[in-house]
C-alpha positions in Angstrom: 109.8 85.9 97.4 111.9 86.4 94.2 110.2 89.0 92.7 107.1 91.6 93.0 104.6 89.1 91.1 105.0 86.7 93.8 102.3 86.4 96.3 101.9 86.0 99.7 98.7 83.6 100.1 95.8 84.9 102.5 93.3 83.2 104.7 90.7 82.8 101.9 93.5 81.4 98.8 93.5 84.8 97.4 97.6 85.6 96.0 98.6 88.9 96.9 101.4 90.3 95.6 104.2 90.4 97.8 104.9 94.4 97.8 102.8 97.2 97.1 103.2 100.3 95.9 102.2 103.0 98.3 100.0 106.3 97.0 99.7 107.9 100.3 100.5 111.7 100.1 100.7 111.4 96.6 98.6 114.5 94.7 95.7 113.5 92.5 96.2 114.3 88.7 99.3 113.5 86.4 101.5 112.5 89.7 99.5 109.7 90.3 98.6 108.6 87.1 102.4 108.7 86.2 104.0 107.2 89.2 101.2 104.2 89.0 102.3 104.0 85.2 106.3 104.0 86.5 105.5 101.5 89.6 103.8 98.8 86.7 106.5 99.5 84.3 109.4 98.2 87.1 107.2 95.0 87.7 104.6 96.1 90.3 101.2 94.6 90.4 100.0 95.5 93.5 98.7 99.3 94.1 97.3 100.7 97.4 95.3 103.9 97.3 92.0 104.8 99.8 89.2 107.5 99.4 91.0 109.8 101.9 94.1 110.3 100.0 91.9 111.8 97.0 93.7 110.2 94.7 92.0 107.2 93.3 90.9 108.6 90.1 93.9 109.0 89.2 95.5 105.6 90.2 92.8 104.6 88.2 93.9 106.0 85.3 97.2 104.6 85.5 96.2 101.4 86.1 94.1 101.6 82.6 97.3 103.4 80.7 99.4 101.0 81.4 97.0 98.3 79.6 98.0 95.3 81.9 95.3 93.2 82.3 93.2 93.7 85.4 93.3 89.9 86.0 97.1 90.5 86.5 96.8 93.7 89.1 96.0 93.7 92.7 94.1 96.7 93.6 93.5 97.7 97.4 91.6 101.1 99.1 90.1 101.8 102.1 86.9 103.2 103.9 87.4 106.8 105.2 85.8 107.8 108.7 83.2 109.7 107.7 81.3 106.9 106.0 80.7 104.6 108.8 77.9 102.6 109.1 76.3 99.7 106.7 74.8 101.9 104.1 77.2 104.9 104.4 79.6 101.9 103.5 78.0 100.3 100.8 77.7 104.2 98.8 80.9 105.0 99.7 82.1 101.6 98.1 80.0 102.5 95.2 81.6 105.9 94.9 85.5 104.6 95.1 84.4 102.0 92.6 83.5 104.9 90.2 86.3 106.8 90.7 88.9 103.7 90.0 87.1 102.7 87.2 86.8 99.5 88.3 84.4 96.4 87.8 85.6 94.7 91.1 88.1 95.3 94.0 90.8 92.9 95.1 90.9 94.4 98.6 89.0 96.7 100.8 90.1 97.7 104.1 88.5 99.6 107.0 90.9 102.5 107.2 90.9 103.4 110.9 88.9 101.4 113.7 85.9 103.8 115.2 87.3 104.0 118.8 84.7 106.9 120.3 82.1 106.1 123.0 81.8 103.1 125.3 83.3 99.7 124.3 80.1 98.6 123.1 78.9 101.8 120.7 82.3 101.4 119.3 82.4 97.9 118.7 78.8 98.0 117.1 80.2 100.7 114.6 83.0 98.5 113.5 80.7 95.8 113.4 77.8 97.8 111.5 81.3 98.5 108.6 82.0 95.1 108.7 78.8 93.8 108.2 78.8 95.6 104.9 82.1 94.7 103.5 81.1 91.0 104.3 78.3 91.7 101.9 80.8 92.9 99.3 82.4 90.1 99.8 80.0 87.7 99.7 78.9 89.2 96.4 81.9 89.1 94.8 82.5 92.9 94.3 85.3 92.3 96.4 88.3 89.7 96.7 89.1 90.0 99.9 88.2 92.3 102.7 90.4 93.7 106.2 91.1 96.4 108.1 93.7 99.2 108.5 95.2 100.5 111.9 93.5 98.1 114.2 95.2 97.3 117.1 95.0 93.7 119.2 92.2 95.5 121.3 90.3 96.2 118.4 90.7 93.1 116.4 89.8 90.9 118.9 85.7 91.8 119.5 85.6 92.2 115.6 87.4 89.0 115.2 84.8 87.1 117.8 81.6 88.8 115.8 82.4 88.4 112.6 81.4 85.7 110.0 84.1 86.6 107.8 87.4 87.0 109.3 89.7 90.2 108.3 92.3 88.8 106.0 94.4 91.8 106.1 95.5 94.5 108.9 97.6 97.5 107.6 99.6 99.0 110.1 102.6 101.3 110.4 105.5 99.2 110.6 109.1 99.6 110.1 112.2 99.5 111.9 111.8 101.3 115.0 108.1 101.0 115.4 107.3 97.1 114.6 103.5 97.2 116.6 105.0 93.6 118.2 101.9 92.8 120.1 99.4 94.0 117.1 101.7 92.0 114.6 101.8 89.0 117.0 98.4 89.0 117.4 97.5 89.2 113.6 100.3 86.2 112.9 98.4 84.0 115.4 95.1 84.6 113.7 96.6 84.2 109.8 95.9 87.8 109.2 98.3 89.4 106.9 100.2 92.5 107.9 100.6 95.0 105.3 103.3 98.0 106.4 102.7 101.1 105.7 105.3 103.4 105.7 108.0 100.8 105.7 110.8 103.8 105.3 109.0 105.7 108.5 107.4 108.5 105.6 111.1 109.0 104.9 112.6 109.6 108.3 114.3 106.7 108.3 116.6 107.2 105.2 119.6 109.5 107.0 119.8 106.8 110.1 123.3 106.6 110.5 122.9 103.0 112.0 120.8 101.6 109.3 122.8 103.4 106.9 125.8 101.4 107.8 124.1 98.1 107.7 122.7 99.1 104.3 126.3 99.8 103.1 127.0 96.2 104.0 125.2 94.8 101.1 125.6 97.7 98.6 122.3 99.1 99.1 120.2 102.2 100.1 119.0 102.7 103.4 114.9 102.1 101.8 116.3 99.0 99.9 117.3 97.2 103.5 113.8 98.6 105.5 111.7 96.8 102.5 113.8 93.6 102.5 113.1 94.2 106.4 109.4 94.3 106.6 109.8 91.3 103.7 112.0 89.2 105.8 109.5 90.0 108.8 106.7 88.1 106.7 105.0 91.6 106.4 104.0 92.9 103.0 105.7 96.5 103.0 104.0 99.5 100.6 106.9 101.3 99.8 105.9 105.3 98.3 107.7 107.5 95.9 106.8 109.3 93.2 110.5 109.7 92.1 110.7 107.5 89.2 114.4 106.6 90.1 113.5 105.7 93.6 110.6 103.8 92.2 112.3 101.7 90.6 115.2 101.5 93.2 112.5 100.5 95.8 111.9 97.4 93.7 115.2 96.2 93.2 115.2 94.7 96.7 114.8 90.6 96.0 119.0 90.2 94.9 120.0 90.2 98.7 119.1 88.6 102.1 119.4 90.2 105.3 121.9 88.2 107.8 120.1 87.0 111.1 122.9 89.1 113.1 121.7 92.3 111.1 117.7 91.3 111.3 118.2 91.2 115.2 120.0 94.6 115.1 117.1 96.4 112.9 114.6 94.2 115.2 116.1 95.7 118.4 116.0 99.4 117.4 114.6 102.0 119.6 111.6 103.6 118.5 112.3 106.0 116.0 110.4 107.3 112.5 107.1 106.7 114.1 104.0 109.3 112.7 102.5 109.4 116.0 99.2 108.3 114.8 97.8 106.3 117.6 94.2 104.7 116.4 92.9 105.5 119.9 93.5 109.1 119.7 93.7 110.2 115.8 91.5 113.7 115.9 89.8 112.3 112.5 
């Protein structure tokens, strides 16, 4: 990967820009609009939002104001937990499209797996949502479909029952929290891993070990973490509302982390995790 416009190729042949601009915790309104505009200005072509972020309208407005042709952009959103079920999924999708003011979506994800009740119950609920996703995909409302925060034991039964396999799994992935079992399963099944919180929601930025490695390359810890995600074959989704940091986070293609430093980062103990376990989250 040599630029923000270079693509990973999903299992269905769709190209997805290799770094996405994340908008989690970005408040709706001008902050979202301006941060999306800045990201697109510095070269991002992939923007990630979700119904739960409550900023889809601002993302859509930023996309519109940018003037960049729609076909050059890749926009992702996600289905929230309160809308699980076949019919409710389809209604939620239409609301997302209205807020984004788009005719189609590039990627739609189930935000969190259903896990409550017996395995038969939560597997059925996940499959009901997935059937709606398959319908949206087959009717060309979305170009690709996937999941988010699915661990191996959530993914495996869905993979077995699905007519269209998930193309993406967006999981928390950063130094000190690689979720190796899930990431390895996804790679074996040709499911692209997207890395949310590649900076450990900011907790990694003051880590002395990462700072020492970053200094060797004359880079920031943020740049190091984003580059590390790429070199691990994942798609990072860095987020910022600060223009200078949005620009800095895009400058990760002019260096390569050496194998010995990759091994050091890969072997870091647990650090910077959000603590959000898909099997126990309260929402």
